[in-house]
C-alpha positions as MATLAB code, in Angstrom:
seq = 'XXXXXXXXXXXXXXXXXXXXXXXXXXXXXXXXXXXXXXXXXXXXXXXXXXXXXXXXXXXXXXXXXXXXXXXXXXXXXXXXXXXXXXXXXXXXXXXXXXXXXXXXXXXXXXXXXXXXXXXXXXXXXXXXXXXXXXXXXXXXXXXXXXXXXXXXXXXXXXXXXXXXXXXXXXXXXXXXXXXXXXXXXXXXXXXXXXX';
ca = [
       0.003   -0.030    0.010;
       1.347    3.401   -0.934;
       1.919    6.226    1.519;
      -0.786    8.343   -0.251;
      -3.306    5.498   -0.046;
      -2.480    4.910    3.621;
      -2.916    8.646    4.448;
      -6.210    8.677    2.533;
      -7.414    5.631    4.530;
      -6.307    7.154    7.830;
      -8.147   10.372    6.944;
     -11.412    8.441    6.235;
     -11.075    6.589    9.539;
     -10.490    9.841   11.344;
     -13.553   11.467    9.726;
     -15.705    8.412   10.600;
     -14.385    8.530   14.243;
     -15.112   12.245   14.537;
     -18.651   11.811   13.063;
     -19.316    8.998   15.552;
     -18.035   11.151   18.467;
     -20.271   14.010   17.412;
     -23.292   11.791   17.023;
     -22.730   10.341   20.534;
     -22.425   13.888   21.929;
     -25.650   14.919   20.270;
     -27.425   11.804   21.575;
     -26.183   12.574   25.084;
     -27.741   16.069   24.968;
     -30.954   14.701   23.489;
     -31.303   11.801   25.899;
     -32.821   13.777   28.859;
     -35.694   15.291   26.853;
     -36.282   12.046   24.921;
     -36.391   10.022   28.176;
     -38.734   12.599   29.785;
     -41.092   12.337   26.759;
     -40.920    8.461   26.890;
     -41.798    8.518   30.660;
     -44.704   10.989   30.202;
     -46.279    8.946   27.455;
     -45.823    5.584   29.035;
     -45.989    6.396   32.824;
     -42.656    4.571   33.117;
     -40.842    5.102   36.366;
     -43.898    6.439   38.165;
     -44.209    9.473   35.806;
     -47.702   10.907   36.036;
     -49.762   12.113   33.059;
     -50.475   15.754   32.406;
     -53.856   16.485   30.866;
     -55.840   19.530   29.790;
     -59.103   20.706   31.362;
     -60.978   19.381   28.302;
     -59.417   15.926   28.654;
     -60.179   15.866   32.348;
     -63.887   16.800   31.673;
     -64.149   13.816   29.252;
     -63.468   11.325   32.034;
     -66.459   10.285   34.153;
     -66.369    9.530   37.832;
     -67.197    6.037   38.942;
     -68.488    4.976   42.316;
     -65.231    3.114   43.070;
     -62.688    4.787   45.359;
     -58.940    4.612   45.827;
     -56.595    5.980   48.515;
     -54.042    8.631   47.605;
     -51.097    9.301   49.906;
     -49.098   12.488   49.596;
     -45.446   12.751   50.411;
     -43.342   15.947   50.504;
     -39.627   16.431   50.784;
     -36.993   19.157   50.174;
     -33.511   18.641   48.818;
     -30.660   18.628   51.376;
     -29.616   22.217   52.126;
     -32.834   23.806   50.775;
     -34.159   26.112   53.484;
     -37.843   25.399   52.920;
     -40.491   23.586   54.962;
     -42.710   21.600   52.669;
     -45.660   19.320   53.526;
     -49.049   18.127   52.368;
     -52.084   19.702   54.169;
     -53.528   16.208   54.401;
     -51.458   13.051   54.223;
     -54.149   10.917   52.587;
     -57.369   11.279   50.669;
     -59.883    8.655   49.580;
     -61.060    9.725   46.095;
     -63.532    8.635   43.575;
     -61.925    7.332   40.444;
     -62.470    9.491   37.442;
     -63.479   12.449   39.576;
     -61.403   15.586   39.806;
     -59.815   16.227   43.226;
     -57.513   18.785   44.769;
     -54.661   18.345   47.231;
     -52.963   21.261   48.863;
     -49.251   21.379   49.732;
     -47.757   24.032   52.063;
     -44.363   25.502   51.470;
     -42.441   28.067   53.562;
     -39.122   29.767   52.866;
     -37.204   29.766   56.210;
     -34.259   31.737   54.906;
     -33.553   35.463   54.793;
     -33.416   35.654   51.019;
     -35.687   34.666   48.064;
     -35.372   31.025   46.997;
     -36.585   29.597   43.712;
     -37.446   25.935   43.664;
     -38.649   23.325   41.222;
     -40.482   20.167   42.218;
     -39.701   16.748   40.877;
     -42.335   14.054   41.367;
     -43.201   10.422   41.010;
     -45.931    7.937   41.771;
     -45.686    4.608   43.473;
     -46.404    1.905   42.525;
     -44.798    2.703   39.192;
     -47.480    0.937   37.178;
     -50.070    3.450   38.518;
     -48.217    6.438   36.970;
     -49.948    6.159   33.588;
     -53.370    6.410   35.313;
     -52.585    9.288   37.653;
     -53.479   12.439   35.738;
     -52.579   16.014   36.811;
     -54.706   18.815   35.455;
     -53.035   21.593   37.459;
     -49.810   21.423   39.488;
     -47.225   23.674   41.076;
     -44.639   21.248   39.614;
     -45.265   22.583   36.077;
     -43.472   25.858   36.920;
     -40.692   27.130   39.149;
     -41.841   28.602   42.540;
     -40.114   31.610   44.065;
     -40.730   32.358   47.748;
     -39.607   35.413   49.498;
     -37.972   35.348   52.979;
     -40.473   33.940   55.415;
     -43.209   33.621   52.755;
     -45.625   30.683   53.150;
     -47.782   29.587   50.319;
     -50.502   26.991   49.523;
     -49.915   25.117   46.345;
     -52.763   23.157   44.763;
     -52.600   19.953   42.697;
     -55.724   19.128   40.689;
     -55.833   15.467   39.678;
     -57.845   12.384   38.838;
     -57.223    8.705   38.684;
     -58.282    7.143   35.437;
     -60.748    4.314   36.083;
     -58.978    2.312   33.330;
     -56.508    1.359   36.041;
     -58.947   -1.466   37.024;
     -58.663   -2.989   33.514;
     -54.871   -3.191   33.641;
     -53.750   -6.572   34.922;
     -50.545   -5.022   36.264;
     -52.263   -2.297   38.228;
     -55.884   -3.563   38.878;
     -55.191   -4.538   42.465;
     -53.609   -1.194   43.507;
     -55.390    0.093   46.598;
     -53.229    3.109   47.384;
     -51.219    5.425   45.151;
     -48.487    7.587   46.632;
     -47.754   10.928   44.980;
     -44.346   12.172   46.061;
     -42.724   15.545   45.580;
     -39.199   16.748   46.252;
     -38.357   20.528   45.930;
     -34.877   21.318   44.616;
     -33.263   24.792   44.706;
     -33.014   26.217   41.170;
     -29.603   27.505   40.306;
     -29.072   30.241   37.738;
     -30.372   28.492   34.631;
     -28.793   31.062   32.368;
     -25.323   30.152   33.624;
     -25.869   26.373   33.215;
     -26.702   25.370   29.625;
     -27.477   21.832   30.697;
     -30.335   22.990   32.888;
     -32.068   24.823   30.022;
     -33.427   21.586   28.683;
     -35.168   20.879   31.975;
     -36.867   24.294   32.350;
     -40.645   24.350   32.158;
     -41.193   20.682   32.976;
];
């Protein structure tokens, strides 16, 4: 093999390696939003469903009830108190219900937080529908400010037709508040904003 042919071959291998590296980098950046979309569509990992008012009105309440347990946490070092107003509710499936969470900033400066959430057992996530939730936006509390934050939700009666979830008697909706850092200074956090 001639030197020119060897250099040409090495150049092609280098271009392929660079293209592969760039493709992997792009996939790395896209993986978070793609995974979030997958979880929202399938309810995988206890991800709840987000529905509009119109979609919520289309579901009819049944006489059957289910217990909902509410859990509230704050990330380590976040100077907030956060708790549900009521720890459990027995709700009618298909009917819209409201839970209230209380948050208080115990620091001497404004704190902006964002809530992450999940549902247990995981297979119930696709049937737990949120119409309105404080977790859809960032929350800023001034020093000493205490707020009531509503969650409007319903449990889809179709849960009783799912062989993996039909025997669920209680669903736990859990939130954890995290302090929001300056999103403008962290490009990786921009993909998570607004979720």
